[in-house]
C-alpha positions in Angstrom: 131.8 106.6 49.8 132.5 105.9 46.1 133.7 108.0 43.0 129.9 110.2 42.4 129.9 111.1 46.4 127.6 108.0 47.3 127.2 106.8 50.4 126.0 103.6 51.7 125.7 102.7 55.5 124.4 98.9 56.6 125.7 96.7 59.9 126.3 94.0 56.2 128.7 94.3 53.2 129.2 91.5 50.7 129.8 91.8 47.0 130.0 90.3 43.9 128.2 86.4 43.9 128.7 87.1 47.9 126.4 89.9 47.3 123.3 86.8 46.0 124.2 84.1 48.9 125.8 85.3 51.9 124.2 88.6 52.4 120.8 87.5 53.2 122.7 84.6 56.3 124.9 87.4 57.0 121.6 90.6 57.2 119.6 87.2 59.3 122.6 87.2 61.6 124.0 89.7 62.6 121.5 93.0 61.8 120.4 93.9 65.8 123.4 92.5 67.9 125.6 94.7 65.9 126.3 96.9 70.3 126.6 93.3 71.8 128.6 91.1 68.5 131.7 89.7 69.8 134.3 89.0 67.8 134.0 85.2 68.5 130.4 85.3 66.7 131.4 87.2 63.4 133.8 85.1 63.0 130.8 82.2 62.6 128.6 83.9 61.0 131.5 84.6 58.5 132.2 80.9 58.3 128.7 79.9 57.8 128.5 82.2 55.5 132.2 81.3 53.1 130.5 77.4 54.1 127.9 78.5 51.9 129.2 80.2 49.3 131.8 77.2 48.8 130.1 74.7 48.5 127.9 76.9 45.7 130.6 78.0 43.7 132.4 75.0 41.9 135.5 77.3 41.2 136.5 78.8 45.1 139.5 77.5 47.5 138.1 75.8 51.3 140.4 78.0 52.8 140.0 80.8 54.3 142.4 84.0 56.2 140.6 85.9 58.7 142.1 89.4 60.0 140.5 91.7 63.0 140.8 95.1 62.1 140.7 97.3 65.6 139.2 100.9 65.0 140.4 103.6 67.1 139.4 107.0 67.1 143.3 107.8 65.6 143.5 109.1 62.0 
């Protein structure tokens, strides 16, 4: 939700340059598999998308840190 109260719901999300280049790759790889996607598969999809972004942007770094997040029902 943003400051105007607008919500957005999707299985993948990318911003900036990634919204143009990586978002179609993420959609193709992940949509429809949200419930069965393993952490290893998700990491591979993310690394592939980031590799494409690295090759397309001359000012980026080739080092990426990935941290898994856990969802629980506690606030």
